[in-house]
N, C-alpha and C positions, 0 to 999 in steps of 0.2 A: 809183815805189816806193809801195806801198799802205800808208803809215804811218797814214793816217787810219782804215783798216779795223782795224788793231791797236788803236788808241786807242779806237775805238768799241766793239770787243769787250770791251776791258778795262773800259770804263765800264759797259757792260751787266752784265758779270759781277760787278763790285764793288757796284754799286747794287742789282742783283737779289739778291745774297747778303745785303746789309743788309736789304732788304725782307723776304726769307724768314725771316731770323733775328728780325726785329721782329714778324713775324706769328706764327711758330710757337714762338719762345722769348722771350716778352716780358719775362721776369724778368731775362734776361741782356743786358748791353750789349756786343754783339759788333762794333760798328762799327770799333773800333780793331784788332780781329783781321783784318778785311778789308783795312784799310790796310796792316798789317804783311805780310799775304799778298801783296799787289800789289807792295810794295816789295822783298820777297825775290825775286820773279820778275824784277824789273828789275835787282836786284843780281847775280843769277846770270847773267843774259844779258850784263850789262856785263863780268863777270869772264871769261866765255867769249869775248867779243869781243876782249878785250885779251890773252888767254893763248893763243888758238889761233894756229897758224902762219899766215903770210901766204898760203900756197898752199892752205889749206883754205877755199876760197871758199864752198862751200855751207853749211858750219857757221858761218862768220862772217856770211853773209847772214841765216841763221836767227836768230843772236844779235842782229843789228842790228834785225830786225823785232820780236823779243821785247823789245828794250830800250825800245820805244815803249809798253810796258805801263804806264808811270808815270801816264798820264792818269786812269785809273779810280780809283786810290787818292787822287790829288790832288783829284778831285771829291768823293769821300767825305770827305776831310779838311776841305774847305771847308764841306761840309754839316754836319759835326760842330761847327764853330765857330759857325755860324749857329743850329743847333738848341740849343746850350747857352746861348746868350745871349738867345734869344727867349722 
C-alpha cells in the first residue's frame, strides 16, 4: 500500500503552499490555514472510511489512502512551533 506516497505528496503540498504564501503574501500569516486545510482532508476521508458500506471497496480504499494526508499538516505544525520560538 503506497501510504508513503500520499504522505510525501501531502508534505510537499502543505510546505509548498506555506512557501508560496510567505513569498507572495508576506503580510498574511497563512501557515495555520494550510494546517486546517490538511486536517479537513483527513477528517473527510476518515468520515468516508467509516460511513461507506463494507462492500464499497474502491471508495473505502481511496478514503484509506487519503486518510494518510495527515503528515503534511503535522510537519507544518511542527515548523510553526519552532519558527515562533526561534
